[in-house]
N, C-alpha and C positions, 0 to 999 in steps of 0.2 A: 504494500499501499503507500502511496506517496505520501511525503511528510504533511501530516495533518495541521493547520493552523487554526488555532482556536482564541478567540479574543481573551484576554484576560478578565474575568468576572469574578466578583467575590461580593455578592448581594443576597441579602436574607430579609425575607418578609414575613412576619409571625403577628398573629392576633392572640389576645389573651388578658389576663387580669395581673396586677401589680401584686405580688405576693409577700410584700413587706414595707413597712413604714419608709418614707422616704427622708434621707437626710442630706443635704446638701453640705460638700465639703471643699475646700479650695486647695489646689496645689501649691508648693512654695512660691511659684510666680503669680499667684491669685487667680488662677483660671478655676471656674465653676466645675465640680463633678458631681455626678448622682450616680450610685451603683446600685440596682436593684434586680431582684429576681421576676420575671414572669411566669407565670403559670398558664400553660397552654394545653387545652383540653383536645383529644381526639375519641371520637366513638368508633366502634367497631362491633360486629357480630361475633360471639363467639361460638365454639361448636354445638351448642344447644340452641342457636338463633336468638339468644338474648342479647340484647346492646348493652355493651360494657364502655367504660370511659376510662382511658389512660391519661394521665397528666404529665407532661414535659416540664421540668423546671429550667428555665434558660436564663442564664447570668446575663445582663445588660449592663451599659455603661453610657451615659450620655454626658457631653460635655458643653461648654459655653453655653450660648443662647439656648440649647435643647435643655440642658439642666436646669436654666432659670425657669423656663417655661414649666417643667414639671413640678419644680419648687411650688412654683404659684398655683398651679390648677390641678395635680394628679394627687392622690391619695392610695393608700391601700386598700385593693378590691376595685379600683377603677378598671374599666375595658379599655385596652389601647391597642394599637398597631404599633408595631415597633418595625422601621426598616433600616437597615443598617449593612455593615460587614462583619464577617467573622473573623476574631483576632485571637492568637493565642500567644499567652506570655508565660515565661519561665523565669522562676527566682528560687532562692534557697532561702528556706524557713529559719527560725530561731533556734530549731535543731539540728541544722546543718543539712536538712535535708532538701534534694532537688523537689521543686514542685512545678506543677503545669496547670495553667488554667486558659480554659477557653470561652470567649464571650462575645457578644453582638454590640458592637460599636455604633 
């Protein structure tokens, strides 16, 4: 097969409810940031033909004007649509363990 060229695309869209209380923080340079978890439900029929719901818990982060908007207008339990990109962070915790986090920015 010839060299397949795909566009570089990193886009994520999900709807759900804000699962935690929002707290705006600021970076050392003063940039507002809010981290929150989104609870996104999906329904499916099980083997006995009964409807079941499974919830995905999605870590999200909002920066600058988006963080300010959420701080003023959103609360735990609100239904929202999140559109962003998937980012992965690596860091070392207090116990010197390597950690990894994936979130929607």
